[in-house]
N, C-alpha and C positions, 0 to 999 in steps of 0.2 A: 320138624325137619326143613320145610320151606322157610320158616322164619331164620333158621340158623344159615341156610344157604343164602338168603337175602342179606343178612348182617355180613356174612363173609365177603359177599360180593360188593357191599357198600364200602367194606375196608379196603378191599382191592382198589375200588375206583378212587377212593380219597388218596390213596397211596400213588396210583398210577398217574393222576393229573399232574401233580407237581414233579413227579419223577420224569415224565416224559417232556415236560416243558424245559425242565433243566438240561435233559439230554440234547434236545432241540436247539436252545439258544447256545449251548456249550459248543456244538459243532458249527456255529456260525462264528463265535467268537474266536475259537482256537484257529481255525484255518486262516481267518481275516488277519489275525495277529501274526500268524506265521508268514503270510504274504507280505504284511506291512514290513517286517523284519527284513525280507529278501530284498524288498525294494529300497529300504533305507540303508541296507548294505551296499547295493548298487550304487545309490546316491552318494555314499561315501567311498566310492572307487575300490571297494573290497573286491579281491579276485573271487571266481567261482570256488576255489578250494576254501577260502575263509567262510563263504556262505554255506558250504556244507559243514564246515566246523561249528557254526551256529546251530544246524540241525542236530548234530551230535550234542552239543550242549543241553539242547532241550530234552534229551533223553537220558543223558548220564546218571544224574542224581536219583530221577524216578527208577532206573534201573536197579538201584541200589536199596530204594526205600520201599519199593512195591509190595514185597513179601511182608515186611513189617506193618504196613497200612492193612493188608489182609487179615493178619493175625489180630490187630486191633479192632477191625470190624467184627471178627468172630467173637472176641471177648466182650467188647463195649457196644456193639451196634455200631451203624454207619452214619446216623443222622448228623452227627457233628462233622464228620470227614467232608462231607458234601458241602457244608458252609465253610470250611477252612479252604477247601478247594477253590469256591467261588471267589473268596477273598484274595487268594494268591493270583488267580487269573486276572482280577481287576488291577492288582498292583502291578503285574507284568504289562499289561495293556497301558497303564497310566505312564509307565516308564517310556514306553514308545511314543506316547503323546507329547511328553515334554521334551523340549529342545536340547537334549544332552548329547553332546559329541563323544565319539570315541567307540571302539570295539566293546571295552569293557561294560558300557551299559546296555549293549545288544544282548552280550553273553548274560548278564544278570537277568534281562527281561525273558530271555529264552529259558532259563533255568526256572524262573518263577512260573511261567506258563507250562512247562513240563511237569513240574511238582503239582501244581494245581490241577491241571487236567487229569493227572494219575490219581490224584485224591478223590476227584469226582466220579472218575470211572469206577474205581474200587467200590466206592459207596453206592452208586447206582446198581452195579452188577450184583453187589452183596445183597440189596434189597430184593431184586428178583431171585436170586439164589434161595433166600430165607423163606419164599413162598411155599406153603406145605403141599399144595396140589401140583403134580407135574404137568396137568393140563394147564393150569394157570402159569406156570413157569414158562412152558413153551410159548404160550401167547404173548407173555410179557417180554420174554427174550426177542421175539419177532417184532413187537412193538417198540421196544427200546431201540433196536438196531434200525428200524424203519425210520423213526423219528430223527435218529442221529443222520441218517441218510438225507431226509428232508432239509436238515439244518445245513448239511454240505452242500446242497443245491442252493440255498440262500446266500451262503458265502460268496461264491463267484459272481452271483448275479449282483450282490451289492458292491462287489469290486469293480464289476463294469460300469454300475450306476455312479460310483463315487470318481471314478476315471473320466467318465463323460462330463459330469456336473461340475466337478472341482479341479482347480489348478493344483492344490497342495495334496496330492495323492496319499503319501504317507501319513501326514498330519491328520487328514479326514478319516482314514481308515482307522487310525488308533483312537481317534474320538468316538466313532461308532462302536469299536469293540468295547472301550471302556464303560461307556453307558449300558451296553448289552449284558457285560459282565457283572455290573452292579445289580441289574435286574435277576440274574440268576442267584445272587446272593439273596435277595428277598425271597424268592421261590424256594430255595433251600430251607428256609425257616419252616415254611408249611411242610416240606417233606420229613423235616426233624419231628414234627408232632405226630405224623402217622407212621414213622419207622418202626420196623420190627424190633422187638426186645432181643437181647442176646440170650442164647441158652448157655448155661454154665457148663463146662466140660472137665473131666478129670485131669487131662493132660492133653496139650495141643499135638496135632499129628505132625510128625517128623517129615521134613521136606523129602529125605530120601524115601520115604514110604510113599510120597505122592508121585515122586518120579518114577518109582518103581511100576506104578499102575501101568498094565498092558495098553499101549498105544498112546499113553500121554505125551511122551517126548515128541513123537512125529506130529502130533495134533498142535502141541505148541510151536514147535518149529516151523511148520506150514503156515500156521496163523500168524506167527511173528514176522515171516518174511512178507507175507501179503500186507500187514500193517506197514511194514517199511517201504513197500511199493507205494502205499498210499500217502505216506509222509513224505516220500522223496520226490514223488510227482508233484504234489502240492507246493514244496520248497524249491525243486530245481527247474520245474517248467517255466517259472518266469525268466529264469537266467538263460535257458535254452531259447525262449522267445526273443531275448535281447539280442543273442548271437545270430539268430536267424531273421531278425527284423519284423517280428511279430508283435503288434502293438499290445499294451496292458489290457485294453477292453477287449480284444479277440482272445487273449490268453483267459480272461475270466469267463467268456462263452464257452471256451473249449473244456475249462474245469467244470463248468456247470453240466455240460454233457456226461462228462466223467463222474460227477455225483448223481445226476438224474438216473443213470444206468444202475448205479449202487442202490438208489432208492426202488428202482423197479425190480431188482432181484430179491431185495429184503421183503418186498411186499409179497413176492411170490414164494418166498422161503417155506413158509409151512406145508404148503401144497407140493413143492417140488421134493422137500425132505421127506415127507411121507411116502412118495412115490419111489425115490431112488433109495433112500437111506441115507443117515448122516453121513456115514464114513464113504461112501461112494460118492455122495455130492461133495464132500471136502476134497476128495481126490481129483475130481474133475475140474473144480474151480480152482484149485491151487495149480494145475497144470495149465489151464486156460489163461490164468493171471501171467504165468512166467512168459509164456508164447508172446501174448499181445504186450507185455512190456518190452521185451527184447525188440519188437516191431517198431517201437517208438525211436529207436536209433537210426531207422532208415532216413534217408535225405527225401522226403516226400512232402507234398503240399500240404496247406493248412486243413482242407477238408479230408484227405486220407489220414492225416494225423489225428484230427477229431475222431474219426472212426475207430482208429487203434484205441485211443483213449477210451471211448464209449464201451468197447468190448472188454477192456481192461477193468473197467469199473463195474461191469456186470458180473464179471467172475469174482472180482473182489468182494462184492456184496454178498455172495454166497459163502465164500471162503471164511470170512471174518466172523460172519453169524453163526456158521457151522462150528468153528473152533470154540466160540464161547458156549454154544449148546452142549458140545460134546465134553468140555472141561467141567460144566456143572453136571453133566450126567454120570461121569465116571468118578468124580471126586467123593473122599468121604463126606458124608452128610454134615458132620461137626466141623469140617475144615474147607467148606466151599469157598468161602471168601479168601482164605489162605491160598487155595489152588488157583483161584482167579488172579489173586496177587502175584503168584509164582508166574503165571501165564503173562501178566502185564509187566513183570520184571524182565522176562525173556524178551518180550516185545520191545521193551525201551533199550534193552542192550542191542538189540538188532538195529534199532534207530539210532543208536549211537556208533556201532562199529560199522555198519554198512556205509553211511555217508563219509566216514573217516577213511575208509579203504577206498571208496569212489573218488574221494578228492585227489586221490593219487594220479588217476587217470582223467580227471576232469578238464585238464588243459590240452588232452591229446584231441577230442574231438567232442562237440557238445552232447551228442546222443550216446557217448560210450557208457556214461553212467547207467543209462537204461539197458544197454545191451548186457553189461556184467551182471546187474541185478536180475533181469528177466532169465537169464541162463541158470543163475542159482536156483530161482524159484522153480522153474521148469524141471530142473534136475530133482529138486525135492519131490515134485510130484510124481516122476517116475518112480523114484525110489519108495514112495508110499503105496504106488500100485504093486510094486513088486512084493512089498511086505504083504500087502493085503492078499496077494495072490498065494 
């Protein structure tokens, strides 16, 4: 028995190292590439509404493909999906690096980044869900989300460093992301060697059966809205900064605080989830995210705005992690990746629809987008509390 446990621990470690490394680097690559897209759009004199349209383009195709990606992982394993995702991320970053003019190239880059990240996420989460031991799954969920948060810290710090050290901000950001995306492709090859083998099933679970699971719709809705908050903050804060006269280096520091607090809450997640329970933790964190996001609309100074961002990130870290854990917990064992794919599909649909709707009011006032989204998220949290009661 001890030998068997050591072998199992060794297999988990050999899988965990490349998995967490890919998660870490991807969360540097994608945010930096999204920020580079926003600044390149600003350089091209695109309106805030068109910047939000680029955010929607990032999410539209993944919203349609995520369930199919999940089914593919359930049937064939997820090792190849991680490699394909890394290759698409590299291609999207390369498009941003090349001096190609026009909105069409920015749209194509955003689509490649969105599909590539979704392929990677479905693959990484499927590997965690395939672990046999619930204790191992819980540790790996926490580890996966933690290292993603650490990567989110690295992205704004790199933004500040590139903004201070170089004059061609967008081109230098794109170069950094292209190199890092190439490294994730190499690491994905190692992930493929240790990926779990798919288990044959008689028939795939129906989407209607998954959606009918008690609590699943609210878990996915709350998590999806929080992902939209994370995405829209990353993409739209530089635009707000431009309108309020906040320089890019300062925006990078503010986003670093936003990411650091997510990292702290994800590091504390196992203990807090054990004490409060997953459902209660999710309710508190969704409500807190909504309130803090709405506060970003207030015409306050940079220090106070950073405080609101930090609290928003703290609640976000709990909410998104609890959403993944609850989805894996209540999903049918043979359709965990499909369930996660459905969750990601709804996430991406929210990332598409919410910026599109927010674009209608973006010209009214810089913080109006955050007010709208914060009110929707807070309302979702209140609804979840009433359902739980």
